[in-house]
C-alpha positions as CSV (number, residue, x, y, z in Angstrom):
1,M,-38.0,11.5,-5.8
2,A,-36.2,8.3,-4.9
3,E,-35.9,7.3,-1.3
4,S,-32.4,7.6,0.2
5,L,-30.8,4.4,1.5
6,P,-29.6,4.2,5.1
7,P,-25.8,4.8,5.5
8,I,-23.5,1.7,5.4
9,P,-22.0,1.0,8.8
10,V,-18.3,1.9,9.0
11,E,-17.5,-1.6,10.3
12,S,-19.0,-3.1,7.2
13,I,-16.7,-1.1,5.0
14,A,-13.6,-1.4,7.3
15,S,-13.7,-5.2,7.3
16,R,-13.5,-5.2,3.5
17,I,-10.3,-3.2,3.3
18,F,-7.1,-5.2,2.7
19,L,-3.4,-4.4,2.3
20,V,-2.1,-5.5,-1.1
21,R,1.2,-4.2,-2.6
22,G,1.4,-1.7,0.3
23,Q,-1.9,-0.1,-0.6
24,K,-5.3,-0.3,1.1
25,V,-7.7,-1.8,-1.4
26,M,-11.1,-3.3,-1.7
27,L,-12.1,-6.2,-3.9
28,D,-14.3,-5.4,-6.8
29,S,-16.9,-7.9,-5.5
30,D,-17.1,-6.1,-2.1
31,L,-17.5,-2.7,-3.8
32,A,-20.2,-4.0,-6.0
33,E,-22.0,-5.5,-3.0
34,L,-21.8,-2.2,-1.2
35,Y,-23.2,-0.3,-4.2
36,G,-25.9,-3.0,-4.8
37,V,-24.7,-3.9,-8.3
38,T,-23.1,-7.0,-9.8
39,T,-19.3,-7.2,-10.0
40,S,-19.4,-7.3,-13.8
41,A,-21.6,-4.2,-13.9
42,L,-19.2,-2.3,-11.6
43,N,-16.1,-3.3,-13.6
44,Q,-17.9,-2.4,-16.9
45,A,-18.8,1.0,-15.5
46,V,-15.2,1.7,-14.5
47,R,-13.8,0.6,-17.8
48,R,-16.4,2.7,-19.7
49,N,-15.3,5.7,-17.7
50,I,-11.6,4.9,-17.1
51,D,-10.5,8.4,-17.9
52,R,-12.3,9.6,-14.8
53,F,-10.1,7.4,-12.5
54,P,-6.4,7.7,-11.6
55,S,-4.2,5.3,-13.4
56,D,-3.6,3.3,-10.3
57,F,-7.2,3.0,-9.3
58,M,-7.6,-0.6,-10.3
59,F,-5.3,-3.6,-10.7
60,Q,-5.6,-7.4,-10.9
61,M,-3.9,-9.4,-8.2
62,T,-1.5,-12.1,-9.1
63,D,-2.3,-15.7,-8.1
64,S,0.2,-15.5,-5.3
65,E,-1.4,-12.3,-3.9
66,F,-4.8,-13.8,-4.2
67,S,-3.8,-16.9,-2.3
68,N,-2.1,-14.9,0.4
69,L,-5.2,-12.7,0.9
70,K,-7.4,-15.8,0.9
71,S,-5.2,-17.5,3.6
72,Q,-5.4,-14.4,5.8
73,C,-9.2,-14.4,5.7
74,V,-9.9,-18.1,5.9
75,T,-10.7,-18.1,9.6
76,S,-13.3,-15.3,9.3
77,S,-16.8,-16.0,8.3
78,W,-16.2,-13.6,5.4
79,G,-13.6,-15.9,3.9
80,A,-14.9,-19.2,5.1
81,A,-14.7,-22.2,2.9
82,G,-17.6,-22.4,0.5
83,N,-17.9,-18.6,0.2
84,S,-18.4,-18.0,-3.5
85,R,-16.3,-14.7,-3.3
86,W,-13.1,-16.8,-3.4
87,H,-14.2,-18.5,-6.6
88,S,-14.2,-15.3,-8.6
89,R,-11.9,-15.2,-11.7
90,N,-11.5,-11.5,-11.6
91,R,-9.5,-10.8,-8.4
92,E,-9.6,-7.1,-9.1
93,C,-8.8,-4.5,-6.5
94,Q,-9.7,-0.9,-6.3
95,Y,-7.2,1.3,-4.6
96,S,-8.7,3.4,-1.8
97,P,-6.5,6.3,-0.9
98,A,-9.0,7.6,1.6
99,C,-8.6,4.6,3.8
């Protein structure tokens, strides 16, 4: 039987939730990190099982939305210059209605 992992602190999750298009979302890279998988593996799993998700579960941010989000986070260590998270081509968000 596999060992269970310790719970993820709420603060770690809460700091990764952003408001985009009036919806609370998380970046695909953050969800992947929380699940311990690569971003591409997460996106591939979602696309392979897309019928299990609501139609508005995932969307790709526009360049403008991405720039705005980036500018909001630039002062935090999470969004600091040099953080590879901001060099991602995907810029996909997952809608999180429970937030």
